[in-house]
N, C-alpha and C positions, 0 to 999 in steps of 0.2 A: 367542577374542577376535578381533574383526574390525576392521581399519582402523588401530588404534593400540594401543600398550602404555603403561600408566601404572603407575608403581610408587611415586610420591611422593604425599604428602598435600597437599591444598589447603585453606587456612584460609578458613572462612566468617567474615569479620570481624563481620558484623552479628549473628550468633548466637553468636560466640565458641566455635565448634565446629570440629572438623577432619573433613574428608571424606577418607578414604583411598581414592584412586581405584583402587588395585590391587584393591580389593574389588568392582569393577564390571567387567562384560563389556560391550564397546562394539560398536555397529554404526553404519554410516554412515547418517545420516538424510537429509542434503541436502548437495550440493556445488555451488558455482558458481565463477566465476573468482577470487573474492576470499577466501571463507570456506568452511570445511567444518564441518558440524554433526554430532555423534555423539549417539546415545542410549545411555545406560549403565544397565544393570540390576544391582542389587546381587546378589551371589552367595548371600547368605543373608538371612533376615529379621532385622531389628534395629531397635530403637527409636531408636538413636543417629544413624542416617544415613537419608537419603531412599531409598526403594526404587528409584527411577529418577531420573535427572538428564539434562540436556542439556549438552553441552560444545561451545563454538564456538572455533575457532582459525583463524588465517590458513592458506590453502593453501600459500603460499610459505614456505620456511624463512627467507627474508629479506624479510619483508613491508614494504610501503611505510609510511612514517610515518603517512599518512592512515588506513590500515587499523587501526593500533594506536590512533590517536586515536578512531576510531569505537567501538572496543571499550571504551575508557576512558569515553567519553561515555555509552554505553549503561549501563555499570555505575553511573555517577554519577546516573542517573535512578531507581535502585532504590527510593527512598523515594516516588516519584511513581506507581509502577506497582502494580497490584493483580492478584493471581493469578486473580481472577474473569474478567478480560478480557485479561490480558497474560502473556507468558512472562517471569518476573521473574529478574533477576540475583541470584546467591547469592555469588559470589566471583570475583575477578580476580587471577590470580597467574601468575608465570613457572613453566614446567616444562621442564627440560632445554633452556633457551635459547629457548623459545617461550612466547608469552603465550596463556593460556587463560581464557575466560569460562565459568564454570559457571552454569547456569540451572535453574530449576524445570522439571519435566516434567509438563505437564498431560495428557499422553496425546494421542491423535489423530495426524494425519499432515499434512505440509505440503500446502497446497491445490494446489500445482503438481505433486504426485505423482498426483493423481486423473487418470483417463483423459482425454486431450485430445479429447473429443467432447462434443456438446451434452448438458447435464445434464438428467435427468428433472425436470419442473417442480416436483413436490412437494419433492424433495430440494433443488433450487435455492432455492426460497423459504425453506425452513427454514434453510439455511446463510446465505442473504442476510440474513435477519432477525438471526441470531446475529452476523454480521459487522458489520452496521450498528449493532447494540447495542454491540459492542466499540469501534467507532470513536467512538460517542457518549460512552462512558465515558472514552476517551482525551481527548476535547475538554473534557469537564467538569473534568478535571485540569489544564487549561490547556496542553496539549501539542499540537503539530502533528507528525505522524509524518514526512511528506515522502517516504516510500518505501513506500506501501501497494501490495502486489502479492502474487500467490499464494504466492511463495516465503517471504514474511514473515507468513504466516497458517497457524496450526495449526487444523485442524477435526476435529470428531467427527461423522462422518456419521450416527451413530445418534441423537444428541441434538440436533444442529444447533448445538452450541456452537462458538464461534470465539475464538481468542486471537491477539493481535498479538505479533510479535517484530520484530527488526531495527530497533532504535531508535537506530542509530548516528549518524543525522543529524537526529534529532528536535529540535524547538525548543520552548523555554518561552515564546517571544515570541508575543503574540497576533497580530502582523502583522510581516512583514519583507520586505525587498527582495532579489531575486536580481540581483546585478550581471551585466551582459553578459559572457559568457565563451565560449570555444569549446565547442560542445555536448558534446563527448566528455569535457570536464573538469567538467561540472556534476554535483554530488552528487545521487544518485538514479538512477532507471532510466528511460531515455528513453521506452520503450514505454508507460509508465504515468504519465507526468509531465504535470501540469496546464500549460496554456499559459503562465500567469504564472510558473511555476517555471523556465521556460527562460531567463528574463532578457531576453526580447525583446518584452515586452508593456507595459513601463512601468506595471506593476500589481503590487500587493503579494501576497505569499504569506500565506494565513491558513488557517483550518480548512476553508474551502470548497475549497482546493486538494486536501486529502485526499479530499473528496467526489468530485472529478473522478477521482482514482486509483481510488476505490471503484467508480465507474461503469465504468471500463475493466475492472476485475477482474470485476464482475458480467456485463458483456458477454461476456467470455471464458468464464465459467462457463456461461452460458446457451446460447451459440452454438458453443462449441468453438474460436472464433477471436478474435483481437484486432480491435478496430474499425478499425485501420489497419495497413498493412504498409509497411516502409521498408527501404532498402538501406544507408543511411548516417545518421550523426547529424543532419546538417542536414535531411535529408528527414523524419526523425522530428519535428523542430521545426516544419517546415512543416505536417505532418499535424495536429498539435495546434492550431496557430494558425489554419490556413486551411481545412482540409478538414472536411466534415460526415460523420459516420459514417452508414452505412446502418442504419436502425432494425432492431433484432433481428427484429421481426415481418415484415420484408421478406426476411430471410434464411430464417426458419423460419415457415411459415404457421400452425403450431400455437401460437405464442407469443401469449398474450392481449395485446390492445392496451394495457391499463393497465400491464402489466409492461414492455412495450417502451417506453412513455412515461416510466416512472420512470427507466429507464436512459438514455434520450435526454436527459432533463432534467439528469441528473447530468453528462452530457458536454457541456453548454453551454460555449461558448468563454469567456464572461465569467462571473465569479463571481455577479453579481447575478441571472443567469438560471438558475442552478442551484438545487437545494435549499440552504437556508441553514443547516440543521442536520442532523446524522445522526439525531436523534430524529424529524425530519419524514420522512426516508427510511424509518426503521424502522416508523413508524406506517402508512405507505402499504403497505409490504411485508406487514405483519401483516394488514392488511385483505385483501390479495390472497390470502394463505395461507388465511385463514379461509373466504373465499368458495370458493376452489378445493377445499378439503377437504370442504366441505358440499355444494356443488352442481356441482362439476367445471366451473365456468365462473367468469369474473371480469367483473362488469359495470363499465362505464366510470364513473369518478367524478372529481370535481375533485381534482387532485393538491395536496399541500402544505397541507391544511386544518389540520394540527397542526405546521406548520413555522414556529415562532416563535423567532427568535434571542433569547437572554437578554442581549445587549449590542448597543449601537448599532454598525452596520457602515456606514461612510461610503462611498457609491458612488464608484467610480473609472471609470465608463464614459466613453469618449472621444466626447463629443458633437461634432457638426459635423465629423466626419472621414469622411463617406461617400465622398468622392472618393478619399481616400487608401486607404481600405479596398478600394474597387474596384480601385485600382491594385495593391494587395498581391495580391489574388486573380488579377488578370490576369498579374502578373509570374511567377507560379508555374505558369501553364498551359504545356503543350508548345508550343515554338516562340517563347516570349517571349524578347526580346532581353536582352543583358547589361545594357543601360542601365536597363531596368525592374527587373531583379533588384538592381542597385546602389541604385536609388531605394528599394526595399523595406528594405534594411538601413539606409540613411542617413536616410530621411525618415519612413516610415510608423510605425516602431517607436520614434521619438524622442518625447520629451515635447512636447506641443503648446505 
């Protein structure tokens, strides 16, 4: 047994069954600063228990209240999740003074465990199609994930299937506001966070915020690097709000222009300029995959032909703010004075 020892049963309330965790051998699947995830394999074949499970528990023996609330929230979403596109919670229970979330195991591996180098194009497109399909299913259930990143994605490299996990801050609201707060305290992961999720854009978070995070993830898969680098939380906020990413085709000459354009569109600063639906992303990626597999090239085509929202999305663009936006960009250039930076915080990001 690797990583932990379990000798008590955990009750699966939804199915009124008991999983005896001592019957599983465990290995560490993923560990970050907050949670550790184990994969458990049953010691023998049985119809009564799953052959494999995932178990998530806080890294700290004295976890922050927020970590426990995220686990409870993820468990509360179990009826909204489907095993075809998500890692579904089975049980939430204390074990020797620690809280453990037991989940289904769809197989595969966390996307962040794949080699950190540019992904071969065929594999990239297959995984990108599977991932966009999973995000689309999530949104059809009326959920916004708010923390899409490689660590929260399990992929099967052979089949191209992808499943989402890490629903600890997911929302059932179709649209919500992020109140301004210190960047380090904002729920989510700054490197993958949509500009409006930083709380400094006076714009709402909705399903298109997940599409920005999807764009960051796809960029990293294709190029082996994030679109931005930063040394502190405020610099991450600045990158997402004010910096334009280098298109993937400029990093790697072999990236077809349509693939680069899809990712660049996902990374638009305002939600109105991005894809409006994950289904639109999936459709364009499927076209790219089909052409690449047949002719080993991808001809340019108009993006978003099948990108039709199923509900009215009221624009929130800031019209008539060109001067303020220019000031924002100037304030973050090397050598900009403290006065300009102060203006950025107090004026540019305030509601007009």
